[in-house]
C-alpha positions in Angstrom: -30.3 -11.3 -0.6 -28.3 -11.0 2.6 -24.7 -11.3 1.6 -23.8 -12.9 5.0 -25.7 -15.9 3.9 -23.1 -16.5 1.2 -20.2 -16.0 3.6 -21.8 -18.6 5.9 -22.1 -21.0 2.9 -18.4 -21.0 2.2 -16.8 -20.1 5.5 -18.1 -22.5 8.2 -15.9 -25.5 7.5 -16.4 -28.9 5.8 -19.6 -29.8 7.7 -21.3 -26.5 7.4 -20.3 -25.4 3.9 -22.6 -25.8 1.0 -22.6 -25.0 -2.8 -24.4 -22.0 -4.1 -27.0 -22.4 -6.8 -26.6 -20.6 -10.2 -29.0 -17.8 -9.1 -27.3 -17.4 -5.7 -23.9 -17.2 -7.3 -25.1 -14.6 -9.8 -26.6 -12.6 -7.0 -23.4 -12.9 -4.9 -21.2 -11.7 -7.8 -23.6 -8.9 -8.6 -23.3 -7.6 -5.0 -19.5 -7.9 -5.1 -19.2 -6.1 -8.5 -21.6 -3.3 -7.2 -19.5 -3.2 -3.9 -22.8 -2.9 -2.1 -21.3 -4.9 0.8 -18.3 -4.0 3.0 -14.8 -4.8 1.6 -14.2 -7.0 4.6 -17.2 -9.2 3.6 -16.0 -9.4 0.0 -12.6 -10.5 1.1 -14.0 -13.0 3.5 -16.2 -14.6 0.9 -13.5 -14.7 -1.7 -11.1 -16.6 0.7 -13.8 -19.0 1.7 -15.0 -19.6 -1.8 -11.6 -20.5 -3.0 -11.0 -22.9 -0.1 -14.4 -24.6 -0.3 -13.8 -25.0 -3.4 -15.9 -23.5 -6.2 -18.3 -25.5 -8.4 -18.9 -25.2 -12.2 -22.5 -24.0 -11.5 -21.1 -21.3 -9.2 -18.6 -20.2 -11.8 -21.3 -20.0 -14.4 -23.6 -18.0 -12.2 -20.7 -15.6 -11.4 -20.0 -15.2 -15.1 -23.6 -14.4 -15.8 -23.3 -11.5 -13.4 -20.1 -10.4 -15.1 -21.7 -10.6 -18.6 -24.4 -8.1 -17.5 -21.7 -5.5 -16.8 -19.4 -5.9 -19.9 -19.5 -3.5 -22.8 -18.8 -5.5 -25.9 -17.3 -4.3 -29.2 -17.2 -7.0 -31.9 -14.0 -7.8 -33.7 -14.7 -10.0 -36.7 -12.4 -12.9 -37.6 -10.6 -12.8 -34.3 -9.3 -15.1 -31.6 -9.3 -13.9 -28.0 -6.2 -14.7 -26.0 -6.8 -15.3 -22.3 -3.9 -14.0 -20.2 -3.6 -14.1 -16.4 -3.7 -10.7 -14.9 -0.7 -11.2 -12.6 1.6 -11.0 -15.6 4.7 -12.9 -16.8 7.7 -12.9 -14.5 10.4 -15.0 -16.3 9.9 -14.7 -20.0 8.9 -11.9 -22.5 5.6 -11.9 -24.2 5.4 -13.2 -27.8 2.0 -12.1 -29.0 3.2 -8.9 -30.7 5.6 -11.0 -32.9 2.8 -13.5 -33.5 0.5 -10.7 -34.7 3.1 -9.6 -37.2 3.2 -13.2 -38.6 -0.6 -13.3 -38.8 -1.2 -9.9 -40.3 -1.1 -11.2 -43.9 -3.4 -14.1 -42.9 -6.3 -11.9 -41.8 -6.6 -13.2 -38.2 -7.1 -10.6 -35.5 -5.8 -11.1 -32.0 -7.8 -9.8 -29.0 -6.0 -9.1 -25.8 -7.2 -7.6 -22.5 -5.3 -5.7 -19.9 -5.7 -4.1 -16.5 -3.7 -3.2 -13.4 -1.7 -6.0 -11.9 -3.7 -8.5 -9.8 -2.4 -11.0 -7.3 -0.5 -13.2 -6.8 2.6 -13.3 -9.1 4.6 -10.1 -9.5 4.9 -10.3 -13.2 4.9 -7.9 -16.2 1.4 -7.2 -17.3 -0.2 -7.0 -20.8 -1.1 -3.4 -20.0 2.6 -2.5 -19.4 3.7 -4.1 -22.6 1.0 -2.4 -24.7 2.0 1.0 -23.5 5.7 0.5 -24.4 5.5 -0.8 -28.0 3.8 -0.2 -31.3 1.4 -3.0 -32.4 0.3 -4.1 -35.8 -3.3 -3.2 -36.7 -4.5 -6.8 -36.2 -4.0 -6.6 -32.4 -7.1 -5.3 -30.7 -6.4 -4.3 -27.1 -9.2 -3.8 -24.6 -8.5 -2.1 -21.3 -10.8 -3.6 -18.6 -11.1 -0.1 -16.9 -13.1 0.9 -20.0 -15.3 -2.1 -20.8 -15.7 -3.7 -17.4 -15.1 -1.0 -14.9 -16.7 -2.7 -11.9 -14.2 -5.6 -12.0 -11.4 -3.1 -12.5 -12.5 -1.2 -9.4 -12.0 -4.3 -7.2 -8.2 -4.2 -7.9 -7.4 -2.5 -4.6 -9.4 -5.1 -2.6 -7.7 -7.9 -4.4 -4.2 -6.5 -4.0 -4.8 -6.0 -0.3 -5.9 -9.6 0.0 -2.7 -10.5 -1.9 -3.9 -14.0 -2.9 -5.3 -15.7 -6.0 -9.1 -15.7 -5.9 -11.8 -17.3 -8.0 -11.6 -14.2 -10.2 -8.3 -15.6 -11.6 -10.3 -18.5 -13.1 -13.2 -16.6 -14.6 -11.6 -13.3 -15.8 -9.2 -14.5 -18.4 -11.7 -14.8 -21.2 -14.3 -12.1 -21.1 -15.9 -12.3 -24.5 -15.4 -8.6 -24.9 -14.9 -8.8 -28.7 -17.5 -11.5 -29.4 -14.7 -13.6 -30.9 -15.7 -17.0 -32.4 -12.4 -18.5 -31.1 -10.6 -18.3 -27.8 -7.5 -19.8 -26.2 -6.2 -19.6 -22.7 -3.3 -21.1 -20.8 -3.6 -23.7 -18.0 -1.0 -25.4 -15.8 -2.4 -28.9 -15.4 -4.7 -31.4 -17.3 -7.4 -31.5 -14.6 -8.2 -27.8 -15.5 -9.3 -28.9 -19.0 -12.6 -30.3 -17.9 -13.2 -27.4 -15.5 -12.6 -24.7 -18.1 -14.4 -26.5 -20.9 -17.5 -26.8 -18.7 -17.3 -23.2 -17.4 -16.9 -21.7 -20.9 -19.2 -24.1 -22.7 -21.3 -22.3 -25.3 -19.4 -19.0 -25.0 -17.3 -19.4 -28.1 -17.6 -21.4 -31.4 -14.4 -23.2 -30.4 -12.3 -23.0 -27.2 -8.6 -24.2 -26.9 -6.6 -24.7 -23.8 -2.8 -24.9 -23.8 0.0 -25.7 -21.3 1.4 -22.3 -22.0 4.4 -20.4 -20.6 3.6 -19.1 -17.1 -0.1 -19.9 -17.5 -0.4 -17.9 -20.7 -1.7 -18.9 -24.2 1.9 -18.7 -25.4 3.8 -21.9 -26.2 7.5 -21.8 -25.3 8.3 -25.5 -24.8 6.8 -28.9 -25.3 3.2 -29.0 -24.1 -0.3 -30.1 -24.7 -3.1 -28.4 -26.6 -6.8 -29.3 -26.0 -9.4 -28.3 -28.5 -12.9 -28.2 -27.1 -15.8 -28.5 -29.6 -19.1 -29.0 -27.9 -18.9 -32.1 -25.7 -15.8 -33.4 -27.6 -12.2 -32.6 -26.5 -9.2 -33.5 -28.6 -5.6 -33.5 -27.3 -2.5 -32.6 -29.3 1.2 -32.7 -28.3 3.2 -29.8 -29.5 7.0 -29.9 -29.4 8.9 -26.9 -30.8 11.9 -29.2 -31.4 9.8 -31.2 -33.8 9.6 -28.0 -35.9 13.4 -27.4 -35.6 13.0 -24.7 -32.9 15.5 -24.7 -30.0 14.5 -21.7 -28.0 15.6 -21.8 -24.4 13.1 -20.3 -22.1 14.3 -18.3 -19.1 14.1 -19.4 -15.4 15.2 -16.0 -14.1 13.2 -12.9 -13.3 12.8 -10.6 -16.3 12.5 -6.8 -16.3 10.1 -4.8 -18.4 13.1 -3.4 -20.3 14.4 -6.8 -21.1 11.0 -8.0 -22.3 10.7 -5.0 -24.6 14.2 -5.4 -25.9 13.6 -9.0 -26.9 10.5 -8.0 -28.7 12.2 -5.2 -30.6 15.3 -7.2 -31.4 14.1 -10.9 -31.5 16.5 -13.7 -32.1 16.0 -16.0 -35.1 14.8 -18.8 -32.7 12.3 -16.4 -31.0 10.9 -15.4 -34.4 10.4 -19.1 -35.4 8.8 -19.7 -32.0 6.4 -16.8 -32.9 5.7 -18.6 -36.2 4.8 -21.8 -34.3 2.4 -19.9 -32.0 0.9 -18.3 -35.0 0.4 -21.7 -36.6 -1.4 -22.9 -33.5 -3.8 -19.9 -33.6 -4.5 -20.4 -37.3 -5.3 -24.1 -36.6 -7.6 -23.2 -33.7 -9.3 -20.6 -36.0 -9.8 -23.4 -38.6 -7.7 -21.7 -41.2 -5.6 -24.9 -41.7 -6.3 -28.5 -41.1 -3.2 -29.0 -38.9 -0.5 -27.1 -37.0 2.1 -28.7 -39.3 0.3 -27.4 -42.4 -0.1 -23.9 -40.9 3.6 -23.8 -39.8 4.8 -24.9 -43.2 2.8 -22.0 -44.8 4.3 -19.5 -42.4 7.9 -20.6 -41.9 
């Protein structure tokens, strides 16, 4: 279908804009992934789509196009961690320490990396992976290898320099066919959006007010467990578990991030235990976060 039709649907203003159907959105995303239209048209659509804004049906159609281009490799007994591709700017990652805690509990962590995407200039998963040794229960997938068409849009996205709709749909790819998944969100209204977009893609989905939009808990926040049409909310406060880690508000370097992983403080290790307990709870290994934390601490 003529791609300009899609630009017209999202770029003519409030009176002229319209929502795309599932099939239209799937076709639109297929053309973008194939780069069968000029880069200028891709950028124009992505800007308009974000501002319109997007619908659940459009997101699901776009995901269907993505699914057709992803090469999957099953990792049994795993939980997929959905990280933003613009990285972490103010705090180190904690998943390598969480993985060490979980190693004896038989739960695999699936993480995905790629080159940095807009808009935050943070440290990426890919940068961390290349700098440290990981335990065998961390399964890293480079998007360049399993979803090359999206990887090849990196240059266009960086030239655009803004968040796009990709930022919403790319964090959980289903590359490892995991039964469980967790991703970070900033605000409660995103709970309904993500739960509807990802409905049926995992046995159980969890959303968390994680540090810098990641699935990593550093301070008091909420966890939402999505099971079919039911969503349960939990409040998690590290201080309740006797953890008094102070998160950073300053820019962090890659060297600092690696150093904190290689020489973690006692509080950072206990924070890793709490995150591990959350993941074990999501994966239905324990009946509560408290029970899981007690078993780990």
